[in-house]
MILO-825512 format. One record per residue: x, y, z of N, C-alpha, C, O in turn; residue number from 1; residue in three letters. Coordinates in Angstrom, 2 decimals. Example, Ala and Ser with C-alpha at 12.3 -4.5 7.8 and 13.67 -1.06 7.14 Angstrom:
// MILO-825512
<pt><n_u>13.19</n_u><n_v>-5.69</n_v><n_w>7.80</n_w><ca_u>12.30</ca_u><ca_v>-4.50</ca_v><ca_w>7.80</ca_w><c_u>13.20</c_u><c_v>-3.30</c_v><c_w>7.80</c_w><o_u>14.24</o_u><o_v>-3.32</o_v><o_w>8.46</o_w><k>1</k><r>ALA</r></pt>
<pt><n_u>12.85</n_u><n_v>-2.25</n_v><n_w>7.08</n_w><ca_u>13.67</ca_u><ca_v>-1.06</ca_v><ca_w>7.14</ca_w><c_u>12.90</c_u><c_v>0.03</c_v><c_w>7.87</c_w><o_u>13.41</o_u><o_v>1.14</o_v><o_w>8.04</o_w><k>2</k><r>SER</r></pt>
This chain:
// MILO-825512
<pt><n_u>202.60</n_u><n_v>-64.12</n_v><n_w>77.82</n_w><ca_u>203.12</ca_u><ca_v>-65.47</ca_v><ca_w>77.69</ca_w><c_u>203.39</c_u><c_v>-65.80</c_v><c_w>76.22</c_w><o_u>204.40</o_u><o_v>-66.43</o_v><o_w>75.91</o_w><k>1</k><r>UNK</r></pt>
<pt><n_u>202.51</n_u><n_v>-65.40</n_v><n_w>75.34</n_w><ca_u>202.69</ca_u><ca_v>-65.71</ca_v><ca_w>73.92</ca_w><c_u>203.96</c_u><c_v>-65.04</c_v><c_w>73.38</c_w><o_u>204.66</o_u><o_v>-65.62</o_v><o_w>72.55</o_w><k>2</k><r>UNK</r></pt>
<pt><n_u>204.24</n_u><n_v>-63.83</n_v><n_w>73.84</n_w><ca_u>205.44</ca_u><ca_v>-63.13</ca_v><ca_w>73.39</ca_w><c_u>206.69</c_u><c_v>-63.89</c_v><c_w>73.80</c_w><o_u>207.64</o_u><o_v>-64.02</o_v><o_w>73.02</o_w><k>3</k><r>UNK</r></pt>
<pt><n_u>206.69</n_u><n_v>-64.38</n_v><n_w>75.03</n_w><ca_u>207.84</ca_u><ca_v>-65.15</ca_v><ca_w>75.52</ca_w><c_u>208.03</c_u><c_v>-66.41</c_v><c_w>74.69</c_w><o_u>209.16</o_u><o_v>-66.76</o_v><o_w>74.33</o_w><k>4</k><r>UNK</r></pt>
<pt><n_u>206.93</n_u><n_v>-67.10</n_v><n_w>74.37</n_w><ca_u>207.02</ca_u><ca_v>-68.31</ca_v><ca_w>73.55</ca_w><c_u>207.52</c_u><c_v>-67.99</c_v><c_w>72.15</c_w><o_u>208.30</o_u><o_v>-68.77</o_v><o_w>71.58</o_w><k>5</k><r>UNK</r></pt>
<pt><n_u>207.09</n_u><n_v>-66.87</n_v><n_w>71.59</n_w><ca_u>207.57</ca_u><ca_v>-66.49</ca_v><ca_w>70.26</ca_w><c_u>209.07</c_u><c_v>-66.23</c_v><c_w>70.26</c_w><o_u>209.77</o_u><o_v>-66.62</o_v><o_w>69.33</o_w><k>6</k><r>UNK</r></pt>
<pt><n_u>209.55</n_u><n_v>-65.57</n_v><n_w>71.30</n_w><ca_u>210.99</ca_u><ca_v>-65.32</ca_v><ca_w>71.40</ca_w><c_u>211.77</c_u><c_v>-66.63</c_v><c_w>71.56</c_w><o_u>212.85</o_u><o_v>-66.78</o_v><o_w>70.98</o_w><k>7</k><r>UNK</r></pt>
<pt><n_u>211.23</n_u><n_v>-67.55</n_v><n_w>72.33</n_w><ca_u>211.87</ca_u><ca_v>-68.86</ca_v><ca_w>72.49</ca_w><c_u>211.89</c_u><c_v>-69.61</c_v><c_w>71.16</c_w><o_u>212.89</o_u><o_v>-70.25</o_v><o_w>70.83</o_w><k>8</k><r>UNK</r></pt>
<pt><n_u>210.80</n_u><n_v>-69.53</n_v><n_w>70.41</n_w><ca_u>210.75</ca_u><ca_v>-70.18</ca_v><ca_w>69.10</ca_w><c_u>211.78</c_u><c_v>-69.57</c_v><c_w>68.15</c_w><o_u>212.46</o_u><o_v>-70.29</o_v><o_w>67.42</o_w><k>9</k><r>UNK</r></pt>
<pt><n_u>211.90</n_u><n_v>-68.27</n_v><n_w>68.18</n_w><ca_u>212.88</ca_u><ca_v>-67.59</ca_v><ca_w>67.33</ca_w><c_u>214.30</c_u><c_v>-68.07</c_v><c_w>67.65</c_w><o_u>215.08</o_u><o_v>-68.36</o_v><o_w>66.75</o_w><k>10</k><r>UNK</r></pt>
<pt><n_u>214.61</n_u><n_v>-68.14</n_v><n_w>68.94</n_w><ca_u>215.94</ca_u><ca_v>-68.59</ca_v><ca_w>69.35</ca_w><c_u>216.18</c_u><c_v>-70.05</c_v><c_w>68.99</c_w><o_u>217.28</o_u><o_v>-70.42</o_v><o_w>68.57</o_w><k>11</k><r>UNK</r></pt>
<pt><n_u>215.16</n_u><n_v>-70.88</n_v><n_w>69.16</n_w><ca_u>215.29</ca_u><ca_v>-72.29</ca_v><ca_w>68.79</ca_w><c_u>215.51</c_u><c_v>-72.46</c_v><c_w>67.29</c_w><o_u>216.32</o_u><o_v>-73.29</o_v><o_w>66.87</o_w><k>12</k><r>UNK</r></pt>
<pt><n_u>214.79</n_u><n_v>-71.68</n_v><n_w>66.50</n_w><ca_u>214.98</ca_u><ca_v>-71.75</ca_v><ca_w>65.04</ca_w><c_u>216.40</c_u><c_v>-71.35</c_v><c_w>64.65</c_w><o_u>217.01</o_u><o_v>-71.97</o_v><o_w>63.78</o_w><k>13</k><r>UNK</r></pt>
<pt><n_u>216.92</n_u><n_v>-70.31</n_v><n_w>65.28</n_w><ca_u>218.29</ca_u><ca_v>-69.88</ca_v><ca_w>64.99</ca_w><c_u>219.29</c_u><c_v>-70.97</c_v><c_w>65.39</c_w><o_u>220.22</o_u><o_v>-71.27</o_v><o_w>64.64</o_w><k>14</k><r>UNK</r></pt>
<pt><n_u>219.08</n_u><n_v>-71.55</n_v><n_w>66.57</n_w><ca_u>219.96</ca_u><ca_v>-72.63</ca_v><ca_w>67.02</ca_w><c_u>219.88</c_u><c_v>-73.83</c_v><c_w>66.08</c_w><o_u>220.90</o_u><o_v>-74.44</o_v><o_w>65.74</o_w><k>15</k><r>UNK</r></pt>
<pt><n_u>218.66</n_u><n_v>-74.16</n_v><n_w>65.66</n_w><ca_u>218.47</ca_u><ca_v>-75.30</ca_v><ca_w>64.76</ca_w><c_u>219.18</c_u><c_v>-75.06</c_v><c_w>63.43</c_w><o_u>219.85</o_u><o_v>-75.95</o_v><o_w>62.91</o_w><k>16</k><r>UNK</r></pt>
<pt><n_u>219.03</n_u><n_v>-73.87</n_v><n_w>62.89</n_w><ca_u>219.66</ca_u><ca_v>-73.55</ca_v><ca_w>61.61</ca_w><c_u>221.18</c_u><c_v>-73.66</c_v><c_w>61.71</c_w><o_u>221.82</o_u><o_v>-74.26</o_v><o_w>60.84</o_w><k>17</k><r>UNK</r></pt>
<pt><n_u>221.76</n_u><n_v>-73.09</n_v><n_w>62.75</n_w><ca_u>223.22</ca_u><ca_v>-73.15</ca_v><ca_w>62.89</ca_w><c_u>223.69</c_u><c_v>-74.57</c_v><c_w>63.13</c_w><o_u>224.76</o_u><o_v>-74.96</o_v><o_w>62.65</o_w><k>18</k><r>UNK</r></pt>
<pt><n_u>222.92</n_u><n_v>-75.34</n_v><n_w>63.86</n_w><ca_u>223.29</ca_u><ca_v>-76.74</ca_v><ca_w>64.13</ca_w><c_u>223.25</c_u><c_v>-77.56</c_v><c_w>62.85</c_w><o_u>224.12</o_u><o_v>-78.39</o_v><o_w>62.61</o_w><k>19</k><r>UNK</r></pt>
<pt><n_u>222.24</n_u><n_v>-77.32</n_v><n_w>62.02</n_w><ca_u>222.15</ca_u><ca_v>-78.03</ca_v><ca_w>60.75</ca_w><c_u>223.29</c_u><c_v>-77.64</c_v><c_w>59.82</c_w><o_u>223.84</o_u><o_v>-78.48</o_v><o_w>59.11</o_w><k>20</k><r>UNK</r></pt>
<pt><n_u>223.65</n_u><n_v>-76.37</n_v><n_w>59.81</n_w><ca_u>224.76</ca_u><ca_v>-75.90</ca_v><ca_w>58.98</ca_w><c_u>226.06</c_u><c_v>-76.59</c_v><c_w>59.38</c_w><o_u>226.89</o_u><o_v>-76.92</o_v><o_w>58.53</o_w><k>21</k><r>UNK</r></pt>
<pt><n_u>226.22</n_u><n_v>-76.79</n_v><n_w>60.69</n_w><ca_u>227.43</ca_u><ca_v>-77.45</ca_v><ca_w>61.18</ca_w><c_u>227.40</c_u><c_v>-78.96</c_v><c_w>61.01</c_w><o_u>228.40</o_u><o_v>-79.63</o_v><o_w>61.24</o_w><k>22</k><r>UNK</r></pt>
<pt><n_u>226.25</n_u><n_v>-79.50</n_v><n_w>60.59</n_w><ca_u>226.13</ca_u><ca_v>-80.93</ca_v><ca_w>60.34</ca_w><c_u>225.96</c_u><c_v>-81.78</c_v><c_w>61.59</c_w><o_u>226.25</o_u><o_v>-82.97</o_v><o_w>61.57</o_w><k>23</k><r>UNK</r></pt>
<pt><n_u>225.51</n_u><n_v>-81.18</n_v><n_w>62.65</n_w><ca_u>225.30</ca_u><ca_v>-81.92</ca_v><ca_w>63.90</ca_w><c_u>223.85</c_u><c_v>-82.42</c_v><c_w>63.94</c_w><o_u>222.99</o_u><o_v>-81.81</o_v><o_w>64.57</o_w><k>24</k><r>UNK</r></pt>
<pt><n_u>223.60</n_u><n_v>-83.52</n_v><n_w>63.26</n_w><ca_u>222.24</ca_u><ca_v>-84.00</ca_v><ca_w>63.07</ca_w><c_u>221.57</c_u><c_v>-84.45</c_v><c_w>64.35</c_w><o_u>220.37</o_u><o_v>-84.21</o_v><o_w>64.53</o_w><k>25</k><r>UNK</r></pt>
<pt><n_u>222.29</n_u><n_v>-85.10</n_v><n_w>65.26</n_w><ca_u>221.68</ca_u><ca_v>-85.55</ca_v><ca_w>66.51</ca_w><c_u>221.25</c_u><c_v>-84.36</c_v><c_w>67.35</c_w><o_u>220.17</o_u><o_v>-84.37</o_v><o_w>67.94</o_w><k>26</k><r>UNK</r></pt>
<pt><n_u>222.09</n_u><n_v>-83.33</n_v><n_w>67.41</n_w><ca_u>221.73</ca_u><ca_v>-82.12</ca_v><ca_w>68.14</ca_w><c_u>220.56</c_u><c_v>-81.42</c_v><c_w>67.47</c_w><o_u>219.69</o_u><o_v>-80.86</o_v><o_w>68.14</o_w><k>27</k><r>UNK</r></pt>
<pt><n_u>220.53</n_u><n_v>-81.44</n_v><n_w>66.15</n_w><ca_u>219.45</ca_u><ca_v>-80.82</ca_v><ca_w>65.40</ca_w><c_u>218.13</c_u><c_v>-81.53</c_v><c_w>65.67</c_w><o_u>217.09</o_u><o_v>-80.88</o_v><o_w>65.78</o_w><k>28</k><r>UNK</r></pt>
<pt><n_u>218.16</n_u><n_v>-82.84</n_v><n_w>65.78</n_w><ca_u>216.95</ca_u><ca_v>-83.60</ca_v><ca_w>66.07</ca_w><c_u>216.40</c_u><c_v>-83.23</c_v><c_w>67.44</c_w><o_u>215.20</o_u><o_v>-83.08</o_v><o_w>67.61</o_w><k>29</k><r>UNK</r></pt>
<pt><n_u>217.29</n_u><n_v>-83.09</n_v><n_w>68.41</n_w><ca_u>216.88</ca_u><ca_v>-82.70</ca_v><ca_w>69.76</ca_w><c_u>216.24</c_u><c_v>-81.30</c_v><c_w>69.74</c_w><o_u>215.22</o_u><o_v>-81.07</o_v><o_w>70.38</o_w><k>30</k><r>UNK</r></pt>
<pt><n_u>216.86</n_u><n_v>-80.39</n_v><n_w>69.01</n_w><ca_u>216.32</ca_u><ca_v>-79.03</ca_v><ca_w>68.91</ca_w><c_u>214.98</c_u><c_v>-79.03</c_v><c_w>68.18</c_w><o_u>214.08</o_u><o_v>-78.26</o_v><o_w>68.54</o_w><k>31</k><r>UNK</r></pt>
<pt><n_u>214.83</n_u><n_v>-79.86</n_v><n_w>67.17</n_w><ca_u>213.57</ca_u><ca_v>-79.93</ca_v><ca_w>66.43</ca_w><c_u>212.44</c_u><c_v>-80.42</c_v><c_w>67.34</c_w><o_u>211.32</o_u><o_v>-79.92</o_v><o_w>67.25</o_w><k>32</k><r>UNK</r></pt>
<pt><n_u>212.73</n_u><n_v>-81.37</n_v><n_w>68.20</n_w><ca_u>211.72</ca_u><ca_v>-81.84</ca_v><ca_w>69.15</ca_w><c_u>211.33</c_u><c_v>-80.74</c_v><c_w>70.13</c_w><o_u>210.15</o_u><o_v>-80.56</o_v><o_w>70.45</o_w><k>33</k><r>UNK</r></pt>
<pt><n_u>212.32</n_u><n_v>-80.01</n_v><n_w>70.59</n_w><ca_u>212.06</ca_u><ca_v>-78.89</ca_v><ca_w>71.51</ca_w><c_u>211.22</c_u><c_v>-77.82</c_v><c_w>70.81</c_w><o_u>210.31</o_u><o_v>-77.24</o_v><o_w>71.40</o_w><k>34</k><r>UNK</r></pt>
<pt><n_u>211.55</n_u><n_v>-77.56</n_v><n_w>69.54</n_w><ca_u>210.82</ca_u><ca_v>-76.58</ca_v><ca_w>68.75</ca_w><c_u>209.36</c_u><c_v>-77.01</c_v><c_w>68.59</c_w><o_u>208.46</o_u><o_v>-76.18</o_v><o_w>68.67</o_w><k>35</k><r>UNK</r></pt>
<pt><n_u>209.15</n_u><n_v>-78.29</n_v><n_w>68.37</n_w><ca_u>207.79</ca_u><ca_v>-78.82</ca_v><ca_w>68.25</ca_w><c_u>207.00</c_u><c_v>-78.63</c_v><c_w>69.53</c_w><o_u>205.83</o_u><o_v>-78.24</o_v><o_w>69.49</o_w><k>36</k><r>UNK</r></pt>
<pt><n_u>207.63</n_u><n_v>-78.90</n_v><n_w>70.66</n_w><ca_u>206.95</ca_u><ca_v>-78.72</ca_v><ca_w>71.95</ca_w><c_u>206.58</c_u><c_v>-77.27</c_v><c_w>72.19</c_w><o_u>205.48</o_u><o_v>-76.98</o_v><o_w>72.65</o_w><k>37</k><r>UNK</r></pt>
<pt><n_u>207.49</n_u><n_v>-76.36</n_v><n_w>71.88</n_w><ca_u>207.23</ca_u><ca_v>-74.93</ca_v><ca_w>72.09</ca_w><c_u>206.15</c_u><c_v>-74.44</c_v><c_w>71.13</c_w><o_u>205.33</o_u><o_v>-73.60</o_v><o_w>71.49</o_w><k>38</k><r>UNK</r></pt>
<pt><n_u>206.14</n_u><n_v>-74.97</n_v><n_w>69.90</n_w><ca_u>205.10</ca_u><ca_v>-74.59</ca_v><ca_w>68.93</ca_w><c_u>203.73</c_u><c_v>-75.02</c_v><c_w>69.42</c_w><o_u>202.75</o_u><o_v>-74.28</o_v><o_w>69.30</o_w><k>39</k><r>UNK</r></pt>
<pt><n_u>203.67</n_u><n_v>-76.22</n_v><n_w>69.97</n_w><ca_u>202.41</ca_u><ca_v>-76.72</ca_v><ca_w>70.51</ca_w><c_u>201.96</c_u><c_v>-75.86</c_v><c_w>71.68</c_w><o_u>200.78</o_u><o_v>-75.52</o_v><o_w>71.79</o_w><k>40</k><r>UNK</r></pt>
<pt><n_u>202.90</n_u><n_v>-75.49</n_v><n_w>72.55</n_w><ca_u>202.56</ca_u><ca_v>-74.65</ca_v><ca_w>73.70</ca_w><c_u>202.04</c_u><c_v>-73.29</c_v><c_w>73.23</c_w><o_u>201.10</o_u><o_v>-72.76</o_v><o_w>73.82</o_w><k>41</k><r>UNK</r></pt>
<pt><n_u>202.65</n_u><n_v>-72.74</n_v><n_w>72.19</n_w><ca_u>202.18</ca_u><ca_v>-71.46</ca_v><ca_w>71.66</ca_w><c_u>200.78</c_u><c_v>-71.60</c_v><c_w>71.09</c_w><o_u>199.93</o_u><o_v>-70.74</o_v><o_w>71.34</o_w><k>42</k><r>UNK</r></pt>
<pt><n_u>200.53</n_u><n_v>-72.65</n_v><n_w>70.34</n_w><ca_u>199.20</ca_u><ca_v>-72.86</ca_v><ca_w>69.77</ca_w><c_u>198.15</c_u><c_v>-72.98</c_v><c_w>70.87</c_w><o_u>197.06</o_u><o_v>-72.41</o_v><o_w>70.76</o_w><k>43</k><r>UNK</r></pt>
<pt><n_u>198.48</n_u><n_v>-73.70</n_v><n_w>71.93</n_w><ca_u>197.54</ca_u><ca_v>-73.84</ca_v><ca_w>73.04</ca_w><c_u>197.31</c_u><c_v>-72.50</c_v><c_w>73.73</c_w><o_u>196.19</o_u><o_v>-72.20</o_v><o_w>74.15</o_w><k>44</k><r>UNK</r></pt>
<pt><n_u>198.35</n_u><n_v>-71.71</n_v><n_w>73.85</n_w><ca_u>198.23</ca_u><ca_v>-70.39</ca_v><ca_w>74.48</ca_w><c_u>197.36</c_u><c_v>-69.46</c_v><c_w>73.64</c_w><o_u>196.57</o_u><o_v>-68.69</o_v><o_w>74.18</o_w><k>45</k><r>UNK</r></pt>
<pt><n_u>197.50</n_u><n_v>-69.54</n_v><n_w>72.33</n_w><ca_u>196.73</ca_u><ca_v>-68.66</ca_v><ca_w>71.45</ca_w><c_u>195.26</c_u><c_v>-69.04</c_v><c_w>71.41</c_w><o_u>194.41</o_u><o_v>-68.20</o_v><o_w>71.13</o_w><k>46</k><r>UNK</r></pt>
<pt><n_u>194.95</n_u><n_v>-70.31</n_v><n_w>71.67</n_w><ca_u>193.56</ca_u><ca_v>-70.76</ca_v><ca_w>71.66</ca_w><c_u>192.80</c_u><c_v>-70.20</c_v><c_w>72.86</c_w><o_u>191.59</o_u><o_v>-69.99</o_v><o_w>72.79</o_w><k>47</k><r>UNK</r></pt>
<pt><n_u>193.50</n_u><n_v>-69.98</n_v><n_w>73.93</n_w><ca_u>192.86</ca_u><ca_v>-69.49</ca_v><ca_w>75.17</ca_w><c_u>192.19</c_u><c_v>-68.17</c_v><c_w>74.99</c_w><o_u>191.61</o_u><o_v>-67.63</o_v><o_w>75.93</o_w><k>48</k><r>UNK</r></pt>
């Protein structure tokens, strides 16, 4: 499960970077929130 979350985080970071480069701030904010949720899920998974 942790590996899957890490891959999702990697993809979200790439999407966020490209979105910021394109100047789409509203989309970037949505991606940042999603990234935060996935980071929290990973942290919870690693604590187990």
